[in-house]
N, C-alpha and C positions, 0 to 999 in steps of 0.2 A: 290339481288336485295339491301340490307342489305349494302353489301360491297362496293356497288357502291354510296349509298345514303351517306355512312360515309366518303368518299375518296372526292366527290363534297363538301359537308360541312369542311370535315379540322378536324372530329372528330376524334381521334386516340384510344380513350379508349372505354370502353364497358358499358360504365354508362349511356345513352341513347338508348341502342340497343333494349330494351323492348316498350321504348318509341315509337320506330323507326317503330317494328314489328309491335304495335297495327294500328299506323297511314297505314300500308301496308295493314292490315288484313283489317281496314275497308276500303279503297280506292276499294280493290278487290272487295271485297262482294257487293260495290255500282254498280259497272263496270257489275260486273256477273247478277247481277240483271236487269239492265237496256238494257242490251244485250240481257237477256236471254240463257244464259250460262252456261255449269256446270264445266269448266275449264277455267282459264284467258291463252289466246290465247300468247306465245313468243311476237308476233309483239306488246301486249299491254305491255311488262315489262317495257320499257322504257315512257310511258305513267305516270305509277304508278309511278315511281321512281321520275321525275320530278314533277308530282303534292305531293308527300313525301317531297323533296325538298322544295317546295315554304311552304309547312307547317312548315314544322322544323325550317325554316328561321325565321317566325313569332314566333313559339313558345321561342327557343333562344330568339329572339328581347325582346319580353315580360320578359321574366325570367331576361336577363341581366337588364333593365330600370328598372322593378319592384325593381329588389336587389340594385341599386345603386341610382335610384331616391327616389322609395317607391310610384312614383305619375302616374298614366296613364293617366288621364283625366285632363287638366286646363280649366278653364273657366272663361273670363273676360267679362261684356257687352254681348254682339252677337257677339265673338268670342270665338273658342272653338277648343283647340289644343289636340290631341289622340297623345299619345307616343305610339310604341312597338306596333303600326298596319298598318296593310299594307290598306290603303284604308279604314280606319275604319272599315277591321276586322279580329276576330279572328279566333283560329285554329279551333273552331265549325263548323264557316260560309265557311272555305276555303275548309272543309273536302265535300261539297256538291258537285255536279258536275256542273258548270256554261252549258250556253246554247252553251258558242265558244265549250267546253269539249265533249257535248252531239253530237253534230255536227259532231264531230271528232270521236267516235263511233260509229256514222251510221253505216256504212260500215261491224261493227263485230254482229249487232242485228240481231237476230235470231228470226222468228214469230212463236208463240205456237199454236197448232190446238185442 
């Protein structure tokens, strides 16, 4: 999964490997907990990769904007501009499974007795 994510994001060095692995482990754990599984099915690896890519795009964007601009939010009157976020979300919020993602995972859920 790590190599696929790095390829899609165009990352050639190993500087972000530990961060990517952290996000992979977090997403996998959320999926296993939600689906009541012990191991991640092969079919869900692409799901994890896509979710981590989305998170890394926000993470990399926030890092670049913060280092270049130094400002993430500007408020003038009733107008609020947020830089480096997707729909006002940060990486912590993106790690959580959305309702749409949960619907996608329902076919993998197992019941516990």
